[in-house]
N, C-alpha and C positions, 0 to 999 in steps of 0.2 A: 811106194807109199805116197799117196796124194796129200799135200799139205796146203791148207788155207792159212794164209798169214794175215794177222791183224795187228797193225801198229801205225805209229804216226811220226815221231821225231827221229833224229839221227841215231839215237840209241837203238831203236828198232831196225832202222835201215842197215846197220852193221850186221845184225843177226840175219836179216833177209839175204844180204849179199853172201854171207857165209853159207847159208843153206843152199843157195843156187850154185855156189862154187863146189859144194860137196855132191852135187848131182841130184838133189831132191826135186821132185816135180811139184811146182806151185801153180795150180790152175786158176787161182783167184787170190786177190789181195783186198783186204778191207782197210780203209784209212779214213781219217777225219776229212770233212769237206775242206776245200781250199779256203784259206784265210787271207785277209788283207795284211800286208806287211811291207816294211821298208818305207823310205821317205815318201814315195808316191802312193802308199797304201794300196798297191795293186794286189789282186788275188794271186796267191802263190801256192803251188802244190807242195804237199808235205814231202820230206825226204824219202819216205817209204813209197809214195806215189811216183816220185821221180825215178826211183830205182825200178819199180814195177814196169813203168812205161819203157824204160831203157831195155828191158828184157821181154817186152811184148806180152806182159801178163795183164789180163783183164782186171780192172779196178772197180770196186764198189765203195761209195762214199755216203752211206746213210747218216742222216742226222740223229737217228735213234734206232735201236734194235727192238724196242718194245712194241709189240703188235697192238697193244691197247693204249699206247702212249700218244704223244702230240703229233708224231709223224708216222702213222700206221702204214702209209703207202711206201715210205722209205724202208721200213722194217720188212714188209712183205716182199718188196723187190730184192732185198738182201737175202731173205730166206730162200727165195727161188734160185738165186745165184749160188747159194751155199749147197742146196740140194742137188743142183745140176753139176756141181764141181766133183761130186763123189769123194769128198774129203774123208780120209782116214783119221785125221787129227787136225786141230787148229792150234797154231802157235801164236801166242799173244805177247806183245812187248810194248808197254807204254802206249796202248791204243787210245785210251781216253774216253771210251764209252763203256757203260755197264753192260755186261753180257747177261741177258735173261736166261732162264732155265732152258728154254727151247734151243738156244745156241749151245749151251754146255752139253746138252744131251745129243745133239745132232751128229757129230763125228763119232766114228766107231771107238776111237781111243780118247775121246773127250778133248778138252782144251788144256794145253800146257802153257804156263806163264813163265816168262823170264823176269825175275824180280831182283832188283839190285840191292839186296841186303841179306843178312844171315837170319832168315826167319826163325822164330817169331818176332825178332827185334826189327823195328821199323817197317811195320805194315803201313800201307798208305801211299800217298802221292809223291812225297819228296824224301825218299830214303837216303839219297846221296848227300843232300844238303844237311839233313838232320844228324847223320852220323858224324860229319865233320864238326858241326856246331856243338854236339855233345862231347866232343873230345874222345870218341871211340878210337881204340888202337887198331881195330880191323873192321872190315866190312866184307862183302863178297857177293855172290850170286846164288840164288836158290831157283831151281827149276821146280815148279809147283803144279800139281794137278788142280785145276781151278774148280771151285765150288761156288755156291751162292753167296758166301761171306766175303768180307774184305780181306783178301790175302790170307785166308784161313785154311786153304786146302792142304792136302798131303804133300810133303816134301819128297821129291824124287831124286834130285841131285843137289849137293850143296858144296861150295868151295869158297874158302876164305881168301882175303887179299888184305895185306897190311895197308894202313892209311899213313902215308908219309907226313912228316911235320910241315912240309911245304905244299901238300896237296890242296888245290882248290877244287870246287865242285866240277869245274870244266876238266881239269886234269884227271880227277878220279872217275868222272863220267866216261872218258875215253878208255881207261883201263878196264872198267867194268863192262863196257859195251863189247870190247874184244873178248873178255872172259865169257860173257853171256853167249856170244856167237859160237864160241868153241863148245860150250857146255850143251847148247841146244842140239847141235849136231850129234854129240855123244849120247844125249838122252834119246833122240829119235832112233839112233842105231840100236840102242838097247831095247827100246820099245818094239822094234821090228821083230826081235827074237824073244820077247817076253822077259827081258832081263831087268826091268825097272822094279825096284823094291820101295814101295811107298812107306813113308814114315809120318804118322799123324802128328800134327801140331798139338801142343798141350791145350786142353779145353779148360774152361773156367772151373776152378775147384780142383784141378789136377796139378801134380807137381810140375814145375816149370812154367806155369801160367804167369808167374810174376815177371817172367822175362819178356812178356808181350809189351811192345811200345808202338806208338802210332806216329808216323811221319806226316804231320799235317802240312797241307799245301803252303808254300811260301807266299806271303803277302808283301806288297810293296811297303806297307807301313812298318815292316820289320827292319827296313834298311837303315833307319836313323840310328846312329851310334849313341849308346848310353854310356857316357864317360864315367859314370859312377860304378860301372862294373870293373872287375879286375882286368888288367891288361891281357892276360892269357885268354880270358873269355871273349874279349873284344876281338882279339886276333883270330880266334876260331871262327867268329861270325863273319869277319872280313873274308876269310877263305871260303866259308860256306856260301856266301852270297855273291860269289864270283863265278859265272858272269851275271846272274840275275838274283835279286834286283840291284846288287851293288851296295856296299855299305857307304853311307853318306853322313855328312855333318854340315853345320851351318856356321858361317861367320858373317854377321850382318845380313845383307841381301844375297850373299854368295852361297851357293850350294857346292860343296866340295865332296867328290867321291874318293874313297880310299881303297886302293887295290892291292897295296903291298905294305907289309909291316914286319917288324922284328922286335925281339926283346931289347930293352934298354936298361939293363941292370945297373949300369954305371950312373945313369940319371936317376934311377929309382932310389939308389942309396943316398944320393945328395938331396933328393926331395924328402926322403924320410927324416933327414936331419934338419929340415926346415920347419916352417910352421904355417898351417892353414892355407896351403896351396889349393885353390878351387879345382875340382875335377874339370877336365877339358882345357886347362891352362897349358899354353906352350911354355915349356920350362927350359928348352935348349934347342938350338939350331946349329947344325954344322954340315959338312959335306956328306955325312952318312945318313942324314935324315932329320926329321922334325919330331922332337920328343914331347909327348903330351901326357899330362898327369891323369891317372885313372884311379879307380877305387882301390882300397887296401894299400895305399901308399905306393902303388905300382906305376910304372911309366911305359908307354908304348911308343916305339919309334916308327913313324910313318915314312915309307920309302918310295911309294908310287901313288900319285894323286892325279886328279882330273877336275878341271873346271867345267861348268855346264857348257856344252857345245864344243869343248876342246878334246884333246887326245890324252891318253894316259901318259904321264911323264914321270921320270925319276925325280925325286924331291929337289935336287939341285936345279934341274931344268924348270920345274914347276915354280920355284921361288924367283926365277928371273922375270916371270910375268905376273907374280902375285906377291904383294908386299906384306907377307906374314912376318910377325915379330914376336920375340919373347914377351910373355905376359898377355898376349891375345888369348881369348877364351873361346875355344871351339864349342859349337852347340849354342852359342849366344847369338841371337838374331837382332840384338839391339845395337850392336856396334859393328863396324866394318873395317876392312884393311885400309 
């Protein structure tokens, strides 16, 4: 079976490496154009391109696949490469370009997508982040037959994975990438012998359509911590936004990123017995962390923090270089340490 692979980040590269290790033939890889990155903003190849080059696989990097779009010459070049590849199937994982109908129709077995959620929950761009942010108990991977909709195609394989209370997006990403790599190998082995059984997703007006949710792209503006939210909601967002964009707060001119936190029930009880503590107030500091007042009389203990330009530090180390004190109000840009 000839497989064209389309993907860009490390999540996709994990799957490509797994397919190659399983002995599948991959005559062509599609990935996003090289992007500037790092301190020097030099052009860098995507993880998928790096993997392809290591294995001597030809790479196509169209800016668009729309033949009638802004870059028709890119799309036409990619079409010729796809036709020449003799692909039986295209495997797609976090590619980043919309596949027009001509791409979906070209391989004999169509296009199979590795999607990091239990569809139809969390269709869209950021399913891992949004599952953690929402407090979901589990997520998983769905191998889906792609159609023209946004993650609306038939489900071919689905497997659940629990979300641990300590999982960040980075940690859960790695678990799901490994699961997706294993599952796409299984799906292709079944496809080779006609053993895949498609299950349609619920359509509008059908039972189960109320389970459809959309994982909208993460925006940098979401990184600012809203201390009026309950502590457990803020904690989920801190984990969901690790590594990008990182949850942050302000104290005077200083921006502080928060990477680690835990429940502070002992401080929450003492705060509930007090009066009119503004949200964002530092209510206690000790070797275990920095306790901050949140909404619903809750308190969150911050355990790992970072100053702009600095490193992630445990709270005790952070405080050696930052004069934070009880009664300071985080989120307040009018006063400083």
